[in-house]
N, C-alpha and C positions, 0 to 999 in steps of 0.2 A: 518725377514717373520714372524715368529710366527708357531704357531699351531690354527687352526681353533678355539678351544675351547680359545684360548685367546682373539679372537674378540664376540664371543658370551659369554657373561657373563649377569647371570639374576641378575640384579641390582632388588636393596628395591625400587618398586614406589614410598614410602611413603618419601623417602629421596631424591627423585628429585628435586630438589628449582622449576621445571616449573611443577609440579605436581597441577591442578586447583581443587583436590578436599581432605578436612579436614579431612576426614576419609578414611577406605580403599573402592575401588571400585573394585568389581570382575570382569567386562566388559572390563574397562580400563586397569587393570592390565592384564587380558589374551591379549589385544591390544598390550602394552607395552613387554609382553613376546613374541607374534608373531612377532614384529617388529625387537625385537633382534635377533629372530632365522634367520628373511629373510637380515636386514640389517648387521648382524655379518655375514654370508654369503657371500652378497656380497661387504663387505670391506676387506674382506679377500680375494678373488679374487682378486680385484684389486691391494689388496698389493704385491699378488703373482706376478703381473706383473710391477705393480709401487712400486717399496718397498721405504717406506717412505716419502709415498704423505698423503696431508692434505684430500681429500676425504673420505679416509678411515676411517679418525679420527672424520670428519663431520656427516660420515652416523650412526656412535655408540655411535654420543653424545647425554647430556640429553634432548637439544633442538629439534634434532628431532624424538629422542625418543619419546615425548611427543607427538608433532605433529601428528606421525603416529599411537600413541596409539589412541590419541581421534577419529582418524579417522574410526578405527577398532571399537573401542568403542561405533560409532554413528552407526555404521554397522550392530554391533551384538544387540543392542537395537533395531531398527528395525527389525530384522531379528527374533528375537526372537516375539515383537508383532505381524508382522505380521503371521507368521504360528499357535500363538495363537489363532488368529483371524479365522484363517484355522478350526482349532481344534475346535472351537465354531460355527464355519458354519456347518460342518461336525457333529455334536454333535445332533446340531438342526433337520437334515435333518434325522439322525437316529431314533430321539425322536420321531418325529411328523410320521416316518415310520409305529412304535412299537404303536404307538397312533390309527392309522388308518387300523390298522393288515395285515400291509406291511412289507416287510423288510428294505426299504427305498435303499439309493443310494448303487450301489456295483461294482462300478467302481474303479479296483485296491484298494490293502489294505486297505479291509475292509470298502471301498466304501468312502474313503480320495482323492483320486485323482480324484474323479467328480470335486471338487472343483478348481482344477488345469486346466481338460477339459474344464469345464466354462470359466476360464479365458483366455483360447487360444480362447475361440469360439469368448466370446464377444471381445478379443482383433483386429480380423480377419474381425468385422462388419462395414460396412461401417460408417466413421465419417462424418454423413449428419448435417445440421445448419438451422434450418428454416429461411425463407428468411426476415422474418418482426419482429425478435428478435432484440433485443439490445445487439448487439455482445458483445460489452466488458463487461456487467456488467453477460451476460448470462456466460462467459468463466469466470469470474474473480471470482464471486459469487460461483460456483460448485469448482473451483479450492480451493478456503476458507472451503468450507465446508467439503471437504476432506483432504484440510493440516491440519486443526482444529483438526478432529475426530485424525490423526495420531499422532500430535502433542501429544494430551491430552491421547492419551495409551500410549505413550512411556514414558510420565512422573510420570506413576503411577508405582511406586516403588513394584519392588516383594520381595523383603528383606530390611535388612539393610546395604545390601553390594550390593544390584544389583538396582542403582539408577540413576536418571540426577542429580539431584539437590538436595541438603537434607535444605531445608526451611523451616523456623518456620512458615512461611504460607501456608504450602502446599496445605494444604484441599482448602483455599480459592481460589487460583489460579487456581487450577485445576477443579474447578468449574465454574471458571469467564472464562474459558475458553471453558468449555462443553458448557455453556449457550449461545455462541456467535453461533454457528451453527442455531438456528432457525432464528436468525435474517438474516442470510445468505439465509437461505431457504426462508421467504419471500423476500427479494429483488430478488431470483432467481425468485420466481413464477409471479413477477411483469413483469420481465424483458424478459420474454418470449413471453410476448403478446397473452398469451391465458388463456380463463377462468376459464378453472379446474386446469390448474397450480398456477393462483393467487389467486382460493379460497383455494387452498392446502395450499398456502405460509399464506396466513391471519390463518388458523387453525393450524399451525403450533406456529405461533405467541401467539394465545390465547391460548394452552397447554402449552407453557414456563412458561408467566405470572402466570397461574392456579396453574402450580405445580412447579414452580422455589422456591416460597414463604414457603412453608412447609419444602421441601428438605434443605433450606438452614436453618430454626430452628431447625430440626433433626439434619445438620449437628453440631452444635451448642452446642446441648445437647452432644454429645459422645467428643466433643472438651473441654466443660467444665467438661465433669468426668473426663477428663488427667489432664484437668489444660493448656491444651496446644494445638496449632492448627499445630502442629507439627506432618508427620504419625508417625514416629519412637516414639514419646512420645505415641501416643494414643492406637499403638501396645502393647507397654511392660507396659502401664498402667495395659491393659485387662490382661496381664500375671503375672503380680506383685496382683491381684483382681479375675476378673471375665471376661467372655465376655459380651460386652455390650449389648447383648441380652438379659441378664437375664433380668434386670433391666429394660430394654426398649423391653420389648415383642410389645408393641403397637407403639412403636415408628419404629423399625425393619420392622414391617408390614406395616407401613404407608411407611416409606421411599422404599421397595421392591416397591410398589405399584407409589409412583411416579419415582421411577426410570425407572420403563416398560414406562411409559407417557414421561419423558422426550427423552427416546431413541426411542419415537414412534413406538415404537409395539403393536401385539395384545395385548389385547384390545383397546388401545389406539391410531392405523394406522391413524387418520381422517385425516393426513395432506397429506396420501398418498392412503387411501380407493379406491382401482383398481373397485371398483364394481358402483362405482359412480361419481367418477374422472379420472378414466383410470388409470393413476398412480399418479395424484395428480401433485405436485410441480416438478416431477420427468417425466410428460408426454414429452418433447421437448429434452430431453435427450437420445442419442442411442450411440451402439458401446461400445464404453472402458469405455467414459464419463460416463453411466448408472452402468458399472459395477463398477467402482469404487465407484460409489455414495451408491450405493448396498453392497460393500463391509464395506463402511464407517459408515452405519447403524449399520454395526455388531459389529464394534469398538465401538461404543459411546455404545453398548449393550456389550462390554466388560469391557468398565470403567464401566457403573452401577454397573455388578454385583462388580468387582474391590472394589470399593469402598463402595459398605454392608459389602466386608469381612475385610475392614480394618476398619470400624467404630462400627463392631459387633459381628465379628468371630473372632478375634482376630489376623489380617493378618497374618503371612505366620508363626508365633508359634502356641504349642501344648500344652494342659496342660502337666504338669507336666516334659516335655520337653523342653520349650524353642523354641531357635531358630530350633536347630535339625541340623544334617548336610548337607542337603539339600533342605533349609526354601523356597527357589525360587518354588520347585516341590509344596509343602503344598501351597503354596500361591494360584497357578494354580490351582490346585487340589479344593481347596474350590468356588474360579471362576467358573470352572465348572459345580461346585454341584449347586452352586444359580441361572447358567444360564439354571440349569437341568427346575429349576422351571418356569422359563421364558418360556423356550419352551412347558412345560406342559399347560400355560397358552393360549397360542396361539392356544392349542390343544383343551382344553376344553372352550374356552368362544368365542360369539361372537362377533362382534365390536359394541361399543356402541355410542349412535347419540353425536351429539355436545353439548348437551345442559347438557346431564347426566354427561359427562367429566369435565362441566366448573363447575357442582354443585359439583359433589364430590372434586373438587380440592377447591372451596371455602368456604363448607358448612360442610363437612365432613374432610377430610383431614387437612386443616388448624387450625380446630378445637383441633384434635387429636394432630397434634405436638406442640399446645400451652399447652395441657393436660400432654402431654407426659416431655415437658419442664419444666412444674411445678411441674412434680413428680422426676423429675434429682435436680432440686433446694431443694427441701426438704430433699434428700439426700445426698448432698452435704454440707446442712447447718447441717443436724443431725449427720454428721461427718463417714457416712457407709461408703461414699467412699473420 
């Protein structure tokens, strides 16, 4: 029969032949260790009742441990991303409250539970669908907007040990998924059979076209300095030299502004524009659908801040320290600081007109991004980096 500790054995996850990762992955390791405790306990209990059975051995086998470890791994990644988004939402409410000379939300835990209360409230709302919408497109597009936002946020690594996939074209893949949302928003605006929704969808498409090109050029400049599109390479290249915000001050400011526009936040929220388009492309969504759409907006804002941290603020590393003991906390704190400036912009600036936004994108930020690229090329050719 044996002792319970004979069944609960903390194996080296990298020694498991079924391990899907080439380098150490913290959430996957946590998942495997958790299953080793649960599965080992179950295997020990079953072996007590039926000594020498094959089920006990199967429960603690490498294949089952890998499968259950991956399930817990995915749950951990999602939970951390979800809670991080709620913290961002709470942060903005507090910042806006102070900017407006009030205290902001005060419901439990310094106001954090207001986010949970809002989620419960929207969950209880009636799930209404207008009669004349294209129902299949109406439902699928909002599902894809939310799903893509969740996927992109989960794909952003918090450290070299907290990631989903370590790929050589990581930045391009994340930005490719990030740019899909405005297309779905355009189709969603059309499917709602509502002029306000349609205008909001068209504005989202205009905004994406205007600001996607400068953002991609600026991403290329950081990749050029690091010599790689791999996120780990870009982060550690800054640790070995300087944060890229120093040689790319103009590029960092331009990227931040483009990121605010890409996330459809004030003052570039023309796709929603409550004062003129009711709620823009979200007009005909009610109940939990609307709540999840708003949560997806904050998820895209979190992705924008995370990309800024990776490209210009050294990711999860610190000067003279490197990774440190808890690089994930360092990364999230940097992202929250960047989001503070997004919240500050929302409180301080008014929404600009559509023509002003397009002129900024094509006539200001595109030339600035090209100028920044030229500076980076000169630094690279000159041997500075």
